[in-house]
N, C-alpha and C positions, 0 to 999 in steps of 0.2 A: 504494500500500500504506500504510494508516494506521499511524501510530506513536503510542504513548502518551507524552504529555509530562507531566512533573511541573511544577506551577506554580512559578515562581521565588519564592524567599523574599523577604518584604518586610522588609528589615533596618532599616527606620525604626521598626518596632515596638519599644518599650522592653523590655529584658530585665532582670529582677531576678535577682540571684545571691545565694544564701544558703548559708552553711557549716553543714552538719549533721554534719560529721565530727569536730569538735573539734580540728582541726589549724589552728593559728594561721596566718593569712594566706592560707588556701586560697581563700576567696571573692574576695579581691583578685587572686590569680594567675589564677583562672578568668575573672573579669570582664575582665582584661587580654587574655586570649585571645579572648573574645567581642568586645570592642571592636576589637581588631586585625583581626578578620575583617569589620569594617564594620558591626556591629550598634550600634544606639542602646542606651546603658546606662541601666538604671533603678536602683533601690535595690540596694546591696551591703552585706551584713552577716551577722550570725549568725542562724541559723534558730531561730525561737521556737515553731514548730509541734510536732506530734507527732513523736516519735523516728522517724528514717528508718533502714531496714535497708540501703538502697542509694541511689545517686544517681537522681534523677527530674527530668523536665521536665514541669511543669504548663502546659497551654495552654487558652485560653479559647474552646472551641468549634471546630467543624469548619473555620471560616475560618482558624484559626491552626495547623492540623495540618501544613501544608507547612513553616511556619516552625519548628515544634517538631522536625520530622524533620531539617531542615537543621542546627539546633542540636545535635540528638542525634548526627548524623554528625560534626560539628565536635569535640564534646567526648567522643565515644565513650560516650554515655549512651543505651542502648536503651529505657529505661523512659519511656514518654510517657503522661501521664494528663490527660484532659479535665477541667477544673475551672473553675468561675466564681467561686470564693471569693476571688480575688485582685484587686487594683486594677489590675494590669498584665496584658497578654495573655499574656506568657511569663515563667515563673518557673523558674529552674534551682536545684534543691536538691542541693548536692554532699554526698553521704553517705559513710559509712564505706567504705574500700577504693577510693576514687576514685584513678585513675591519670592 
């Protein structure tokens, strides 16, 4: 009986973490969670892009989807958006209301 398997996340992919919530230190605490889970850390800082209504994880194409899903589960961020506008394959933008 065949079973569906989810590909394992590749935690060597660098993850950038940006604070779009205006809460001091939020990117730092979220990046610590990401790093403690075994992910390679990319840039950490304040979000300079368009204002965000919620937290979102941007991922660079279908090959990064499993990684984005794993990060989303870790950080309780359900919004995943495919985007090639970033230098790194995975970008976490922590928005207003992040818990």
